[in-house]
C-alpha positions in Angstrom: -83.3 -36.9 -35.7 -83.8 -33.8 -33.8 -84.4 -33.1 -30.0 -83.3 -30.2 -28.0 -80.7 -30.2 -25.2 -80.3 -28.4 -21.8 -78.5 -25.2 -21.6 -75.5 -27.0 -20.3 -74.3 -28.2 -17.0 -73.1 -25.8 -14.2 -70.2 -27.6 -13.6 -68.7 -26.8 -17.2 -68.9 -30.1 -18.5 -70.7 -29.0 -21.5 -68.0 -26.8 -23.3 -67.8 -26.3 -26.9 -64.2 -27.2 -28.2 -65.1 -26.8 -31.7 -66.7 -24.2 -33.8 -70.5 -24.6 -34.7 -69.5 -25.3 -38.4 -67.2 -28.3 -37.2 -70.3 -29.7 -35.3 -72.0 -29.6 -38.4 -69.1 -31.2 -40.4 -69.3 -34.2 -37.6 -73.3 -34.2 -37.9 -72.7 -35.0 -41.7 -70.3 -37.7 -41.1 -72.2 -39.5 -38.8 -75.4 -39.2 -40.7 -73.6 -40.4 -43.8 -72.0 -43.4 -41.9 -75.0 -44.3 -39.8 -77.5 -44.2 -42.9 -74.9 -46.1 -45.2 -74.9 -49.1 -42.9 -78.6 -49.0 -41.4 -80.2 -48.9 -44.7 -78.1 -51.4 -46.6 -77.8 -54.1 -43.7 -81.0 -55.3 -45.0 -79.7 -55.9 -48.5 -76.4 -57.5 -46.6 -78.6 -60.1 -44.7 -80.7 -61.0 -47.8 -77.6 -61.7 -49.7 -75.3 -63.5 -46.7 -77.8 -65.2 -45.0 -81.1 -65.4 -47.1 -83.3 -63.2 -44.9 -86.9 -63.2 -45.8 -89.2 -60.1 -45.4 -90.4 -61.1 -42.2 -86.7 -61.5 -40.6 -85.8 -58.1 -42.2 -88.7 -56.6 -40.5 -87.9 -58.0 -37.4 -84.4 -56.4 -37.8 -85.9 -53.3 -38.3 -88.1 -53.5 -35.2 -85.0 -54.2 -33.2 -83.6 -50.9 -34.1 -86.6 -49.1 -33.1 -87.1 -50.8 -30.0 -83.6 -50.1 -28.8 -83.8 -46.6 -30.3 -86.8 -45.6 -28.1 -84.7 -46.5 -24.8 -81.4 -45.1 -26.1 -82.6 -41.9 -27.2 -84.3 -41.1 -24.0 -81.3 -42.1 -21.9 -78.8 -40.4 -24.2 -80.7 -36.9 -23.9 -80.5 -37.0 -20.1 -76.9 -38.7 -19.8 -75.4 -35.7 -22.1 -76.1 -33.3 -19.3 -74.0 -35.3 -16.8 -71.3 -36.3 -19.3 -70.8 -33.5 -21.4 -71.6 -33.1 -25.1 -68.1 -34.1 -26.4 -67.6 -36.9 -24.0 -70.8 -38.5 -24.8 -70.4 -38.0 -28.6 -66.7 -39.6 -28.2 -67.9 -42.3 -26.2 -70.7 -43.4 -28.5 -68.3 -43.0 -31.7 -66.0 -45.6 -30.0 -68.9 -48.0 -29.4 -70.1 -47.8 -33.0 -66.6 -48.2 -34.7 -65.7 -51.1 -32.3 -69.1 -52.8 -33.2 -69.1 -52.2 -37.0 -65.4 -53.2 -37.3 -66.1 -56.8 -36.3 -69.6 -57.0 -36.9 -69.3 -58.5 -40.3 -67.5 -61.7 -39.3 -69.6 -63.9 -37.1 -71.4 -66.2 -39.3 -74.3 -66.6 -37.5 -78.0 -65.2 -38.4 -78.5 -63.6 -34.9 -75.5 -61.4 -35.3 -76.9 -58.8 -37.2 -79.5 -58.1 -34.6 -77.0 -57.7 -32.1 -74.8 -55.7 -34.3 -77.7 -53.4 -34.9 -78.8 -53.3 -31.4 -75.3 -52.0 -30.3 -75.0 -49.7 -33.1 -78.5 -48.1 -32.3 -77.5 -47.6 -28.5 -74.8 -45.6 -29.6 -76.7 -43.8 -32.4 -79.3 -43.1 -29.9 -77.0 -41.5 -27.4 -74.8 -39.8 -30.1 -77.7 -37.5 -31.8 -79.0 -35.9 -28.5 -75.5 -34.8 -27.6 -74.8 -33.6 -31.2 -78.3 -31.8 -31.5 -77.9 -30.0 -28.2 -74.4 -28.8 -28.9 -75.3 -27.3 -32.6 -78.4 -25.9 -30.6 -76.5 -24.2 -27.8 -72.8 -23.6 -29.4 -72.1 -19.8 -29.5 -72.7 -18.4 -33.1 -74.5 -15.6 -34.7 -77.2 -18.2 -36.2 -80.5 -18.0 -34.9 -82.4 -20.9 -33.8 -84.7 -21.5 -36.7 -81.4 -21.0 -38.8 -79.7 -23.7 -36.9 -82.9 -26.0 -37.2 -82.9 -25.6 -40.7 -79.3 -26.1 -41.4 -79.5 -29.2 -39.3 -82.2 -30.9 -41.0 -80.7 -30.0 -44.3 -77.2 -31.5 -43.3 -78.1 -34.8 -41.8 -81.0 -35.5 -44.6 -78.9 -34.9 -47.5 -75.5 -36.5 -46.3 -77.8 -39.5 -45.1 -78.8 -39.8 -48.8 -75.5 -39.5 -50.0 -74.5 -42.3 -47.6 -77.4 -44.6 -48.8 -76.4 -43.8 -52.4 -72.7 -44.7 -51.7 -73.6 -48.0 -50.2 -75.1 -49.2 -53.6 -71.3 -48.8 -55.1 -69.7 -50.3 -52.2 -72.0 -53.3 -52.1 -70.7 -53.8 -55.7 -67.2 -54.0 -54.7 -67.7 -56.1 -51.6 -70.7 -56.1 -49.2 -68.7 -56.3 -46.1 -67.4 -52.7 -47.0 -70.8 -51.3 -45.7 -69.6 -52.3 -42.2 -65.9 -51.1 -42.7 -66.3 -47.6 -44.3 -69.0 -46.4 -41.5 -66.3 -47.8 -38.9 -63.5 -45.7 -40.7 -65.6 -42.6 -40.4 -66.6 -43.0 -37.0 -62.7 -43.0 -36.4 -62.5 -39.9 -38.2 -65.1 -38.2 -36.3 -63.2 -39.1 -33.0 -60.0 -37.9 -34.2 -61.6 -34.5 -35.2 -63.3 -34.2 -31.7 -60.1 -34.9 -29.9 -57.6 -32.6 -31.9 -56.2 -29.7 -29.9 -58.5 -26.9 -30.0 -57.6 -23.1 -29.6 -60.0 -23.2 -26.3 -63.1 -23.9 -25.2 -66.4 -22.1 -24.8 -69.1 -22.7 -22.5 -72.5 -23.9 -24.0 -75.1 -21.2 -24.0 -78.7 -20.9 -24.2 -79.7 -20.4 -27.8 -83.0 -18.5 -28.2 -85.5 -20.9 -28.8 -88.5 -18.5 -30.0 -89.1 -19.0 -33.7 -90.3 -15.9 -36.0 -93.7 -15.0 -36.6 -94.9 -15.8 -40.0 -97.6 -13.0 -40.0 -100.4 -15.7 -39.2 -101.9 -15.1 -35.9 -102.6 -18.6 -34.3 -104.5 -19.3 -31.1 -102.3 -21.4 -28.5 -105.2 -24.3 -28.8 -104.6 -24.5 -32.5 -101.0 -24.6 -32.0 -101.2 -27.4 -29.7 -103.4 -29.6 -31.9 -101.1 -28.9 -35.0 -98.2 -30.2 -32.7 -100.0 -33.3 -31.7 -101.1 -33.8 -35.3 -97.7 -33.9 -36.3 -96.5 -36.2 -33.8 -98.9 -38.9 -35.0 -98.1 -37.9 -38.6 -94.3 -38.4 -37.9 -94.8 -41.7 -35.9 -96.4 -43.0 -39.1 -93.9 -41.5 -41.4 -91.2 -43.6 -39.8 -93.5 -46.5 -39.9 -93.3 -46.1 -43.6 -89.5 -45.3 -44.0 -88.3 -48.1 -41.7 -90.7 -50.9 -43.3 -90.0 -49.7 -46.8 -86.3 -50.1 -46.3 -86.6 -53.5 -44.6 -88.6 -54.8 -47.7 -86.8 -53.0 -50.3 -84.5 -55.9 -51.2 -87.5 -58.1 -52.2 -89.2 -55.0 -54.0 -85.9 -54.5 -55.9 -85.8 -58.1 -56.9 -89.6 -58.0 -58.3 -88.4 -55.1 -60.4 -85.6 -57.0 -61.6 -82.7 -54.6 -60.2 -79.5 -55.7 -58.6 -79.1 -54.8 -54.9 -76.9 -51.8 -55.9 -79.5 -50.6 -58.3 -82.3 -51.0 -55.8 -80.4 -49.1 -53.3 -80.1 -46.3 -55.8 -83.7 -46.2 -56.5 -84.9 -46.1 -52.7 -82.4 -43.1 -52.3 -85.0 -41.1 -54.5 -86.9 -40.5 -51.6 -84.2 -39.7 -49.3 -82.8 -36.9 -51.8 -86.5 -35.6 -52.4 -87.0 -35.4 -48.6 -83.6 -33.4 -48.1 -84.5 -31.2 -51.0 -87.9 -30.6 -49.4 -86.2 -29.5 -46.3 -84.2 -26.8 -47.7 -87.5 -25.7 -49.5 -89.6 -25.8 -46.3 -86.7 -23.9 -44.4 -87.0 -21.1 -47.0 -90.5 -20.9 -47.6 -92.6 -20.5 -44.6 -96.2 -20.8 -45.9 -96.8 -24.2 -44.8 -96.6 -23.0 -41.1 -100.1 -23.9 -39.6 -101.9 -24.5 -43.1 -104.4 -27.4 -42.7 -104.4 -28.3 -46.4 -100.9 -28.7 -47.1 -100.7 -30.8 -43.9 -103.3 -33.0 -44.6 -102.3 -33.6 -48.2 -98.8 -34.9 -46.9 -100.4 -37.0 -44.5 -102.9 -38.6 -47.0 -100.3 -38.6 -49.6 -97.2 -40.6 -48.0 -99.4 -43.7 -47.3 -100.8 -43.7 -50.9 -97.2 -43.3 -52.3 -96.1 -46.5 -50.4 -98.9 -48.3 -51.8 -97.7 -47.6 -55.1 -93.9 -48.6 -54.1 -95.2 -51.9 -52.7 -97.4 -53.0 -55.5 -96.2 -51.3 -58.7 -94.0 -53.4 -61.2 -92.9 -50.5 -63.3 -89.7 -48.8 -62.3 -90.6 -45.1 -63.7 -94.0 -45.3 -61.4 -91.8 -46.4 -58.5 -89.4 -43.6 -58.9 -92.2 -40.9 -59.3 -94.0 -42.4 -56.1 -90.8 -42.3 -54.0 -90.3 -38.6 -55.4 -93.7 -37.7 -54.1 -93.3 -39.7 -50.8 -90.1 -37.9 -50.0 -91.5 -34.3 -50.3 -94.7 -35.5 -48.1 -92.5 -37.1 -45.6 -90.3 -33.7 -45.6 -93.4 -31.8 -44.5 -94.4 -34.1 -41.9 -91.1 -34.4 -40.0 -90.3 -30.6 -40.5 -94.0 -29.9 -39.2 -93.4 -32.2 -36.0 -90.0 -30.6 -35.2 -91.2 -27.0 -36.0 -94.2 -27.2 -33.8 -92.7 -29.0 -31.1 -90.2 -25.9 -30.5 -93.0 -23.2 -31.4 -95.7 -24.5 -28.9 -95.2 -23.6 -25.3 -92.0 -23.5 -22.9 -91.3 -27.0 -22.6 -89.0 -27.2 -25.5 -86.9 -30.1 -24.1 -89.8 -32.1 -23.4 -91.4 -31.5 -26.6 -88.0 -32.3 -28.4 -87.8 -35.7 -26.4 -91.4 -36.6 -27.5 -90.8 -35.9 -31.1 -87.5 -38.1 -30.9 -89.2 -40.9 -28.9 -92.1 -41.1 -31.4 -89.5 -41.7 -34.2 -88.3 -44.5 -32.4 -91.9 -45.8 -31.9 -92.6 -45.7 -35.7 -89.6 -47.4 -36.4 -90.7 -50.3 -33.9 -94.3 -50.8 -34.6 -93.9 -50.7 -38.4 -91.4 -53.7 -38.9 -93.1 -55.5 -35.9 -96.8 -55.3 -37.5 -95.6 -56.1 -41.0 -93.4 -59.0 -39.3 -96.8 -60.5 -37.7 -98.8 -59.7 -41.1 -95.8 -61.9 -43.0 -95.8 -64.5 -40.4 -99.8 -64.8 -40.6 -100.3 -64.2 -44.3 -97.1 -64.0 -46.2 -95.4 -61.2 -48.2 -98.7 -59.5 -49.5 -99.7 -59.9 -46.0 -96.9 -57.9 -44.3 -97.3 -55.3 -46.9 -101.0 -54.9 -46.4 -100.7 -54.6 -42.5 -98.3 -52.2 -42.9 -100.5 -50.0 -45.1 -103.3 -50.7 -43.1 -101.4 -49.2 -40.0 -100.5 -46.1 -41.7 -103.5 -45.7 -43.3 -105.2 -45.9 -39.8 -102.2 -43.5 -38.3 -102.8 -40.9 -40.9 -106.7 -40.7 -40.8 -106.4 -40.4 -37.2 -104.0 -37.5 -37.7 -106.3 -35.9 -40.4 -109.2 -36.6 -38.2 -107.3 -34.9 -35.0 -106.3 -31.9 -37.3 -109.9 -31.2 -38.6 -111.5 -31.5 -35.2 -112.6 -27.8 -35.4 -113.1 -25.6 -38.4 -110.2 -23.5 -39.4 -112.2 -20.4 -39.8 -113.5 -20.9 -36.1 -109.8 -21.2 -35.0 -108.4 -18.5 -37.0 -106.0 -20.5 -39.3 -106.1 -20.5 -43.0 -107.4 -23.5 -44.4 -104.9 -24.0 -47.5 
């Protein structure tokens, strides 16, 4: 959920009406609202329409397919429309969709609602990310990057956690509460400001960590991180789509299954704060390889264990591994070469690709082989992707490249 924007259009469209802290607040509210809905919609479809695992996986694939296109378009459109204008337009779309999305009694309705919401979400984030990166302020690029990751991840985890309580009160609240929060964001963006400031170019250079890394090795770490992050979102989206059934197998109510799956999100958010503070993981092959191997292993435990404490521990470890994989993809995208915008766009698009390919593969496996087949095909896909990433990372010996192995 992070890409880089441009430095601002020459005609003044990309002005910053709000303070940097306010844009962070809007980011947090939006992450809370979007995650609340997107991760709990699978429980809603199972409760209202009796969706099978395959149908929920197809719902997740719908989001991924739309997001790949929307994020690519949104990044370019924000330069023409302006950051604030694009955020306002997308928030209005998302508020309108969720205000009525709960009502149609058709099994196709969730697919349409999620597709429309994803168009808005995919276009919102590039504008929001760009305005945070380029708003005037004292924070450096690495500080903004770290704060942005912590805000969206922890607020998203809180949103998903809140959806468990809302589900117990009334399931349709997972539509109406996010819609209300989108309206709050619109009002915040439209409120009178003390003046506007042209968006400037924030320094993109990241600090040196004391390790001299050849350019070819940096490139290899970046490419490995892209593969790993795509696999990470295969894991996240596939697990979210299957979590209602996993919760039933564990004997949990929907709200309790939601709270259990939040474990991964809170662990990932906490890991972002830790990786922001501790830079020892930068260009460390051992740490990265362990995360790449550990995430699919944890997913296998979540899929097939019937013991809640074991699943809880696996979700915790999964969050730590996925946090390092995501942060690596973003950090190396910003640290390699001069094409920051292009690298950020690829980082974002590969997230969408993972969201698309994972559920789609699982749906095919479920259609051919049933529930166990869906889970096994997803695990096979993540294992192949992780093995490919580790193999790419280890193409040359760390000693010959001048990079520590640990």
